[in-house]
N, C-alpha and C positions, 0 to 999 in steps of 0.2 A: 464548443469547442470543450474538451477535458484542461487538466490544470497542461498535462504534459504539451497537447499540441498551443496552449497559449504560451506556454514558455520557450518551446521552438518558435512561433510566429513571431514574439517579439525579438527574439534575439536575431533572427535571417533580417527579417525588418531592418535593424540597425547595421547590417554586415552589405559591402556590395560585394558583385562576383569574385573578386580575386580575396576575398576572405570568409571564405563559408567554411571553412577549415576551421577557422579561429570562432566563428559564430556554434557553431557544432561542439566544439570542447567545451564554451560556455554554458549552450543548454546541458551537454554532460553533469556539467559540476552542480548547476542549478537543480539537477533533477535528483542526482546521485542520494542523498540524504533522505528525503522523501520518498522515493521509491524503495531504498533499503530498510526501512522503517516498515513498509506496508510487505515486502518482500517476509521478513523476520516473522512480524504478525500471521503471516499468510503460514509461514514454516509451522511455529508454534501450534496453530490451530490443524493443521493436518496430523500432528504427531498427538496431541488430544484424542483428535476424529478416530485415529487408524491402530491406537493402542492396543496391543494383543493380552497385554496383563490383567487377569483377570479382574484383582481388584481395582484398579485404575480404571480401568471402563466402568465397574459399578461404581465408581464415587464420581467419574463424569455421568453418568446416566444419569445418577441421583442429584447429581447438582442441575443438571439440566430441568428436569420435574419441578423443583423449586424456585428457580430463578424467574425473575419477572422477563418477559417478553421482552421488556424495552432496554433494558439491561443485553441480553446476549444480542439484540439488532443493533443497538447504540452501536458497537466498535465497529460493524461494517458500515454503518451508514457513515460514522466519523469518516473512513478510512474513501469511503465515494467524494467524501470536499475536503478531500487536501489541498491546499492552498498551494498554489503558484510557488 
């Protein structure tokens, strides 16, 4: 299971049927910061990848050509390992 599913399972396993809405609220609270961080990073990468400004696009392309593969993939790999 992914981190979100583990957190949901954790919260629901502690709640009985009368307190499911509270468990869901706690799940949302626990996931908000990690998800917001991932969304922000994704939005930033989208802006960089889709810029229409010629100078920025040229700088981006040059940076990607010289950057080590591990540096480029490291952020993506870290985002996939997002802790609970």
